[in-house]
N, C-alpha and C positions, 0 to 999 in steps of 0.2 A: 504494500500500500504506500503510494507516494503522495496522495492527496486525499483529504477527507471526502471529496466529491466522488471518489471511486467506490465508497461504501454504499450499500443499499439501505439508506436511512430514510426515516419519515421526512416529509417536506419541511415540517416545522423545525425539526432538529437541524437539518441542513441550513435552513434560513438563519437559525440562531448561531450556528457556527460561522456563517458568512458575516453576519452582523457584528460579531465579536472578533473578526479577522483571524479566525482559526481556519487556515487553508492547508498547511503542510504539517503532518504529524511529526512529533519528535520520535527518535528511535524506539523508546519504550512504548509510546502510543501506537506506533506502527506494528509492533510485535504483539502487544497485549490486547488491543481492541478486537481484532478479528476472532480469536478464540473465545474471548469473553462474550461477544455477540452470539456465538454459537451455543452459549450456555456452559462452556467448559470451566472448570476450576483453574485458576491461574496463580502461580507464585512468581512474582517479578521483583528483581532487585535492580536498582539503578542509582546513580549518584543523585544527591539531593539537587533540586532545581531542574529536573529533566522532564517534568510534566506528568508525574504519576497521577495527579488528581483527575485530570481529564481522561486518562487511560481507564479509570474505573467508572467515572461519572457518566461518560457518554454511553457505554453499554447498558448501564442501569436505566437511564432515561429512555433509551430506545426500547428496552424490554417492557417497561411499565406502560409505555404508550401503545405497544403493539399487542398486548394481551389484556383482556378484561379482568376485572377483580371486583370484589364487594366494596361498596363505599365505606369510607372511614376505616380503612385497613392499612396497617403498617406493612409495607412490602419489601423494604430495603433498610438495612442498618449498616452504618459506617462507624467504626470505632476508631477514635483518634486519641493520642496521648495528652494533648493540651487543649485548653479552651480556645486559645487563639487559632490553632490549626482547625479545630472543629468549625469555628465561625467562618473561616476562609473557605473551607470545603462547602459549607452551606451556601455561601455566596456564589461559588462556582456552579453549584447545581441551579441556582436561580437564573444564571445566564442561559443554561441549556433548556430550562423548563419554561422560559418566557412564552406567554400566549398559549400555554397548554393547561390542562387540568391537573398537572402533577405539581405537588408542593413539597418542599423540604423544610425541616425545622431543626434547630440545634437543641440538644438536651445536655446541658453542661451546668456545673456548679457555679456559684457566684452570680447568677442571674435569676430573674424572676421565674420561679418554677410554674406559677399559675399561667403565665403567658405560654410557656412551653407546653403545658398540658392542654391549654385551650387550642393551640395549633394542632395537636394530635387529635383532639376531639372533633375539630373542624375538618379533618380529612387529610392531614399531612401523610403522604405515603412513604416518605424518606425521612429517617431519623439519623442525624449526624451527632454522635454522642461521645462524651468521655465515659469510660467504663464505670467510674464511681457513681455518677449521677444516674445513669441508666439502671444500674443495679439497685439503687435506692428506689427508683420508680417501680421496678419489678417486685422488690420486697414488699412495697406498700400496695401492690396490685393495681397500680395506676396506668399501666400500659400492658398490652398483650402482643406477643411476638409470634403467635402460632401460625400466622399466614405469611411470614417473612420468606421471600424467595431468594434474596441475595444478601450476603454478609461480606463486608469489606473490613479487613484488618489493615489499617493504614499506619505506617511507621511502626510496624509490629515489634521490631527490636527495641524501640524506645519504650513501648508500653510494657514489655517484659522487664526492661531495666528499672522501670518505675514501680515494679511490684504489682502490676495489674493482672497477672496471670489468673489468680482465683476469680476475679471479677469477669474476665473474658470468658472463662469456662462456664461460669454461672449464666452468663448471657446466652452463650451458644446452646446450652442445654434447653433453653426456652424456645429455640427456633427449630423448624422441621429438619430432620436429618437429610432430606433430599434437596436442601437448599444449594445454591451456587455459592462458592466461597472464593473470594479474591484476596490475596495477601500481597501487599506492596510494602517494600522496606528498602532502606539504604543498604542494610547488611543483613545477613542471615548467619547465625552461629549455632553451636550445638544446643544451646538452651531452647532454641525454637524447634528442634527436630521432633520432639514428642508431640508438641502442639500440632505441627503439620501432619504428622502421622495419624493423629486422632481426628483431625477436623477437615482435612483436605483430601478429596477423592480424585485419583488419576489426573494430577494437575499438569497443565502445560507450564514448563519451567522456562523462564526468561531471565537472562542476565545481560545487562547492557553496561559495557565498560567496566573499569576497575572501581568497585564501590568503596575501596579503602583509600582512594586518592581523590584530591579535589579535581574539579573539572579543569580541562587543559587551558582554558582562558583565564585562570586565576594566577596572578603573579604572587609568589610567596616570599615575603621579606621578613627579616629578623633584625631588630635593633638591640644591641647590648647597652642598656642605659640604667643609671642608678634610679632607685625607687623615687627619690625626691625630684627627679628631672623628667619623669614620665609625663606629667601634666604639660610641661613646656614642650616636650616632643610632640604630643598630641596636638597642641595648639599650632605648632609649626606645620604639621601635616595638613591641618585644616586650612591654614593660610595659603599653602602651596598646591593643594590638590582640589579638584572640582568634585562636586557631587555630594551625595548623602553618605554619612558614616554610621556604621553599626559597631558599637564599642562594647566588648564583653569584659565584665568583672566577675570575681568569684563569689562575692557576698552581697546580700541586700544592703548592708551598711555601706559597702564600697560603692555600690551603684548610686545610692543617694548622695554620698559624699562627692563623687565625681560629677554627677549631674549638677549639683549645686555650684561646684567650682567653675564648671563651664559656663553656667548662667551668669556668674559674677564677671566672667570675661567677655560677656556679651554674645555668647554662642547660644543659639536657640536649641536647647537640648531637652529631651523627654526621657523618661525612665520606665522600665518594666522589670518587675521581680515578683516573687511569690507573696510578698507582703502588701502589695498594692491591691485595691479592690478591682473587680472586673471592670467597673465603669472607668476607673483611672487607667487601666491597661488598654481598654478599647480607645479611649481618647488619645493616649500616647501613640498607639499604633496608627490610628487614623491620621493624626497630625504628622507623623513621620511619612506616611504614604503620600499625603497631599503636599508635602514640602513646608508645612508650618514649622516643623522642627527639622533642622539639618542633621542633628545627631540624636541617635537613640542609644541610651546606655542600658545594658541588660545583663542579667545573669543567664545561666544556661537554660532557663525556662524558655528563652527565645531561640535557642540554637536550631531547633527544628520546627518550632511553632510559628515562625514568622516567614511569610512568603511575600517579599517586596521585590518587584522586578528591577528596580533601579538603584540598588545599593552599590555605590562605586567602590567603597573601601570598608573592609572589616578590620577592626583592631582588637587584638588580644591584649588588652591592657594588663590583665593578669593571665598567667598560663592556665590552660584548662586542667581540671583535676584528673581527667583520663585522656590518653592519647586519641581515642576515638572521637572525643568531643571536638578536637581540633578540626576534623573533617567537616563536622556538621556546622561548626561556626564559619569556617571558610566558605562553605557552600551557600551562605546567604548572599554572596556576591558572585558575579560571573554566571548568572542564571540564564538558561535557555540560549547558550552560545555566546553570551555577551562577555566582555573583558572586564576583569575586576582585579583588585589588589587586597591581599590579606596580610597585614603586618602584625608581627608578634614583638611585644616588648618583654625583655628579660634582663635580669642583672647577672653579674659575674657568677654568683653562686648557683644560678639556674642553668648553667651551660649543659650539665649532664642531662637535665630534663628536656632541654631543646633537642639534644641528640637522641634521646629516647623517643620523642615524638617522630623525628625523622626516620629512625630505624623501624619503629612499629608501623608507621603509615607509608613507608617507602617513598618519602618525599625529601626534597632538598630545598631548604630555605636559603635565599640569597642574603648574605650579610650586607647591611646598609650602614654607611657612615652616620654617626650621630652628629648633627650640626653643632658647631662650636658655639659656646656662649649661652647654652641653655640655662635659664635661671632656675635655681633650686626653689622648690615649693616651700613656702613658709607655713609651718604647722600652726593652726589656730589653737589657742588655748581653750580647753574645755571649760565652760562656765561652771562656777562653783555649784556643787550639788547635782550636776548632770551625770547620769549613770553611764557607765561604759556600755558598748554594744553587748547584747546577749551573747553568751558563749557559742550558742548554736548558729549565730550569724557570722561566725568566723571559722575558717578551715581548721579542722582538728590538727593537733600537733604543731609543727613549725609553721611559719608564715608562708612557706612555699613547699613544693613537693607534692607528688601525686598521692592520693589516699585511696584506700579500698572503697569501691562503690558498694553501698549496702542498699538492699531493696527498701523503698519507701512504702508508705501506706497508700500510695496512689493519689495523694493530694498535694497541690502546690501550696 
């Protein structure tokens, strides 16, 4: 398949594709969409930013349009690791279902559940959900999945990393065994093998490119810089490079601190981390997408949950806690064949960790000279009586170094 127009799709889906300028599929779309349209189970791995959402959304919409069903019936469930990603998937469905009777709703925590339930009662056939909130609805018998025809596990490796496996299994047990299952992920490891064996039937296996490497269009840079000159280096890059910047820090406190410092320097900066309300996170992401904010400072809650097409520069202000996170951070730029830059700030004591990332991910970062004359950041005195950040808001152990990833309870 070289063009979407080659597919035997309904006229309205073709019209919606054309309206949104979807003409030529990405490699993962070209490989995954035909078997998915045939009703086959699919397991697909591809680098982040390669168009996996449309690869499963298009077959689902076409299926629901072409086959009749009882009214007010949930027919498709898409599971996603984060609220941000779930909301973006819902918006992608909205583009494909325009001027049809098909509707999608997001079922996620941190937002008005009554509105979500109202959407379902009013006939939403597609639920895009985080596992925790959907399990809660099932436990309270607020939603039924007995007529579900398609289940998608999106970013499946991330959901397992976050400890969602029990919730995923509980949800799948409520769906018919003859359903179609589509699994899309950046990586697949041994921890996923049992889930695949139990839940996926005779799948078409698709692997596009090296999923442990950033896309070819991303320039990987590393700067060896003292901690108290990182802010000045970031300001230098902002002055000399064009476009939007996505800056990753390790902790919620570090995110707040950096966003505040940038604002004081006159930089339009927003922030996203697990301590922000969903409304605050939505406002920050919307402002970043529309250009209200040039910089978005985020913890790894955003490494896979943010799909913004025009991020010119990703900055690892702090090293990631796991080498794999480096790929997902870098993948926020250079999307869909574009060119981007991912810069990593590290100090002398972190040289071994930088080398570990390079070995584990089979990448080579190009050392960049640190501009002369960077001004040291002046630490602000903590006001009398102000508490230090909570211990859990700081990395365990030393101020640097990778730590073992432990399963979370599935909540941000």
